[in-house]
N, C-alpha and C positions, 0 to 999 in steps of 0.2 A: 504494500500500500504506500502511496505517496505520503511523505511526512508533511504535516502542516508547517509552513515555512516560518512561523512567527508565533512564539509562545513564551510565557514565563509561569511555569507551574512547579509544584513541589516534587511530585513523584510519578513520573510517566509509567512506571511498572504497575500502578494501580488501575490502569485503563480497563482491563477486562472486568474487574469488579464494578467499576463505574458504569460500564455498558450494561451489565446485568441490572443494576439498580435503576438506570434510566428506563430500561424496558419494563421493569416492574411498575414504576410510576406511570408509564404510558397506559397501563391497563385501566387506571382510574381517571384517565383524561380523554374521554370519548368526544367531547365537544371540540377540543383542540385537534384531535385526530381527524374529525370531519372537516375542519377548516384547513388542515394540512392537505387533505385529499383535494379540496377545492383549489388551494394554492398551486398544487402540482400541475393542475390544468391551466389556470389563468396566469400564473407567473407575474403577480402584481409588482414584485420588487426587482425585476430583472435589471441588473446594472446599478442598483441603488445601494449605496454604502450606508449601513446602519451600525452605529456604536451603541452597545447595550451595557448599561451599568446596573446590574441586578445582583441579588444574592445567587451565588453559583451553586445551585442545588439540582437535584434530579428533575424537578418540575421546570426550572429555567432551561435546562438542557432540552426538554421537549418543546419549549417555545422556540429556542434557537433552531431546532431541526425543522420546525414549521416555517420559520422565516426563510431558512435556507431552501426549503422546498419551493418557496415562492420566488426564488432567484436572487435573494439578498446577498450582498457582499458584507459579511458580518465581522465584527470585532467585539469580544466580550471581556469585561473586567468586573471585579467584585465591587459591591456597594457597601461592604462592611469587612473590616480586617479579620473578623473571627467567624464569619458565616460560610466561608467557602468549604465545599466538600471536595477534598483533594482528588478523590477517585473520580468524581464527576468531571472535574477540570481536565484530568488526564484523558478520560474517555473522549471528551469533546475534541481534544487535540489529536489523539492517536487513532481513534476509531472513526471520527466524523470530519476530520480535517478543518476544524473551526479554530481560528486564533483565540486563545484564552490567556488573560493576564490576571492571575489571582491565586493566592495560596493562603491557607488557614494560618493565622498568626502573623501575617505580614505587618511590618511597622508602618508608622505614618508616612515616612518618606517613600517607601515602596508603594503604598496605597496611592499617593498622589502622583507618583511617577507613572503608575498604570493608568490613572485617569487622563493624564496628558497624552500618553500613547494612544488611548482610545480616541482622543481628539485629533491626533496626528493622522488617524485614519481618514480624516476629512469627510465626516459623515454628512449625508443629506438628511438623515433622520437620527434622532437620539431617543433611546429608551432609558429613563432614569428612575432611580429608587432612592428618594431623599433629596434630589435636586442638586447634587454635587456637580454633575457634568454641565447642566444648564448654568449653574452659578459660575463655573470656570469659564464658560464661553462668554459670559458677560463681564468678566473681570480681567483674567489673564490671557484669554485666547480670542480676543475680539476680532482678530484678523480673519477668523473662520465664520463669523456670523452670517456673512453674505451667502454662504454655501448651504446653511441649514434651512430646510423647508419647514421643519416642525419637530415636535418632541411629544413623548407620552410620559406621564408621571404616575407611579404606582402607589405612593403612600400619602397618608394624611399629612405627615410632616413636610413632605415635598410640596404638596399642594398649598400649604400655609406659606411656604417660602415663595412660591410662584405668584400667589395672589398679592403678596407684599410687593413683589417686583412689578406686577401689573398696576397696583395702586400708585406706585411711584413712577409709573410710565417709563420703565426701563426695559421691559420685556420686549425683545425684538422679533420674535417669531411666535406662531401659534403653538400652544401646548394642550393636548387632550388630558384632562384630569381623570385618568382611568379610575383612580380611587373613588371618584364621585358617582360612577355608574352603579345602579342599584344591584346588579349581579356581581359587583365587586364588594362594596362596603357592607352590604347587608349580609353577606355570606363569608367572604374572606375575613373581614375584620371581626365579625361576631363569632362565627363558628370556628374559623381557622385560628385566630389569635386566642380565643378562649381555650380551645383544646391544647394547642401547641405550647402556650405559656405554662399551663399547669403541668403538661408533660415534661417540660424542661426543668421546672422547679422540683418535681418528684425525681427525675433522673439524677439531678445534681445533689439532692439532699437525702433521698430515700426517707422522707418524712411522711407522717400521717397528717392529713388535712382535717379529718373529722374531729370536731370539738375544738379546733384551733381558730384563732381570729385572723382573718385575711383582710388586709386594708387595700382597697383598690382606689388609686388616686387618678381620677378621670372617669367620666361615665358617658363617653362617646360610644360608638359601635364596638370598639375594641374593649373598652371598660365593661360594657354590658356583657360581652362574651366571657371575660375573665370572671366577673362576679357571678354569673349564672352557673358556670362550670364549678367554681369553688363551692358555691352553695349546694350544688348537686352532689358534691363529695362530702357533705356534712360539715363544712366550715361555717363559722359565724362571720358574716361579711359586713364590713364597714365601707361605705363609699364616701370619698371626699371630692367635692366639686366646687367650682367657682361660678358656674352658670346656674341661676336659680331654677330654670326650667328643667335642666337635667337633674339637678338635686331633687326637685319635686318628683320627677319620674322615678328616681332611685327609691325614694320613700314609698311611692305607690307600688313599686315592684317588690317591696317587702324588706328592703335593706335599711340598716341604720345609717344615717347621714350625719357626719360629724366634721367639724373643722380639723384640719390636718394636725394641729397642735394637740388636740385631745386624742385623736386616733393614734398619734405617735407613741403614747404611753401604753396603749392597749394591744397593739398588734403583735402577732407572732410572725406573720409574713406580710410583706409590703410589695405591691406591684404598681409601678408608675406607668401610666399609659395615656399621656396628655399631649405630647409633641411640644412641651414647653421646657424651660430651663429651671433647675434648682427647685423642683417640686418637693423633693425632700431636701431641705436646706439645713444649715447648721442648727438652727433653733429646734428643728424636729429631731435631728440626729442626737442631740443632747438628751432627749427625753426617752429614747428607746430603752426597752427593758432588756435584761440579759438574755441572749439567745435569739434576738430578733434577726430575721432573714430578709435581706433587701434584694429586689430584682427590678429590672426595667424592661418593659415590653414596647417602649417607644423606639423610634428609629435611631436617634443619636444618643450617645452615652453622657448626656448632660442633664438628664432629669433628676439624677441623684448627685448631690454636690460632693463629689469624691475628694476634692481638695479639702473641704471642711472635715470630711470623715478622717482623712489622713492627719489633720491637725489635732483631732480629738484622741488620736491613737498613740499608745506607747509602744505597741508591738503588733506586727502583722505577720501572718504565715498562711501558706496554702495548706488546707486540711483535706480537701478532696478535689477531684477534677472540677474546675469552674467554681470552686468555693474558696474565698479568702476570708480568714478570720482576723478581725480587728479587735484588739484588747484596749479598752479605755483605761484611763488613769485609776479609776475606782474599781477596776477588775471586771466590769461588764464586758461581755464579748458580743460582737455584732458580726454578722456574716453577709458578705456581698457576693452575689452570683455573677459570673461571666464578666467581671470587671466593670459592671454597670452597663454593659452593651446589651443589644437586643437578645434577651435571654432565650427566646424560643428557637432562634437560629444558631446561637452560640453554644448552648448546652443541650440542644436536641436537634431535630431535623427540620424544624419549621413546620409550616402548614401541611396538612395531608394533601395528597395529589388531587383528590376529588374536588377539593375547594379551589386549589390553584388552577384547576381546569377552567373554571369560569373567569378567574382573574386574568389568566394569560390568553384566553379567548378574547377578552376585552383588549389586551395589548395588541394582539395580532390584527384584529379588525380596526382598532384605532389607527395603527400604522398605515393600513390600506386606505382608510378614510382620509387621512392627511394627504396622501399622494393623489387620490382620485376623486376627491369631493367635486361636485358639479361647479362650485365656485371656490376659489382659494380662500382659506380662513385668514382673518385679520390677526395680527399679533395680539396675544392675550391668552387667557385661560378659558378653555372650552370644555363642555361635557360631550360625551359620546352620544350621538343621536339615539333617541329612545327606541327607534326601530331596530337598531343593532343590539341594544341592550336586551330588548324582548326576544330577538332572534336567539341570543345566547341562552335565555331562560327556556325557550321552546326546545332548543337542541338538548339542553340538560334534562328536561322532563322526558323527552323522547328516549334519551339514552337510559334513563332510569325506569322506563316502562310505565310512566305515569300519564294517565289521560286526564284532560281537564275540559271544562265547558267553554263554549263560545257563545257570543250574543246572537239572538235571532234577528231577522230583518226588522221585526216589530220593535225589538229592544233598541237596535241601532237608531231607528227613526225617532223613538221616544227620547233618547239621550241627546239627539241633535235638533230637537224641536223645543219651542217655548210656549206654544199655544195652549197645551193641555194643563189644566190646573185642578183645584179641588172640586 
């Protein structure tokens, strides 16, 4: 087999194992498989350079194969230094001849070097997870802006950054906020993050959740998922929120809602999932009880103030894979998982493939839409058209063997009329 000409991965010999795992994930990604079959026929990306900055997992590999089937000239790099699955990276390079730049545990210098190499690819389309590639294009690599037709963004955190850029009128090309599609955030964020976050916490700590207090900081779609799964395993769940509507929703869903300062002294496990900075700050860290376990399910490792945690600490040591013990001056011990990074991808495998099937179907169709929309999209943040969102839902139901109702002609007419009243 011809060697991929360009790659920076940790262990090429892992490729056969990675291939097997990619194929295993594909079993649970029927929607993406149908799109891949369509792309093989239509070739929507022929000659189009796409730089992909996503978590390098088995599911991402199947997205890459779908884009390649559509004719794309791909370049992949990691969107997090600790989330790369090295066997998957090796398989993409050795088995599928796709350039990959990412390895588990890479330092910050290597991470940003890979991002710059992804932009050296001179992409027409960018797929981002967290907004780092788009940010670099608008700061350090502005010479490439004229080449970029558009981008897609996978995460809540990234969409927040993009909307800030749009508000400040600096965003120079259209971006599809894939995260805002209903078949993404309602399923990936809620069911995917909910399950995979607890999976990671349990793998890392081997702890029992039943009867323990889990504090969830943030009650968006991801927070809802974490809270419901923790409650389902018998935990007592406390929710912390800054939005009154979401706080009210958490109360109505049966959770205790407390300010973070009160929750800090009560929690056994903490999960930050807000997309904001220093959600667990020094004032909260000072109140933690002995044995508290801290984790972050947001994209960046700045939701827990790790600098403040270090300042409170006399001694720290690694006690298990992905578990660091911090000993305070008074003898209390606090445990941080996965260095405060995205715990579900750093200490586990991330979302199940059946959930990512919809998320990456959104990515694939969003990329096609950016290129072939009937009218070019203006610079700014856009949502995926509802027709494509519903197409993904229909395909998923079809794959699951689930039938559903459709409106009758009479019902369609009624919904589109105004004359009939009481």
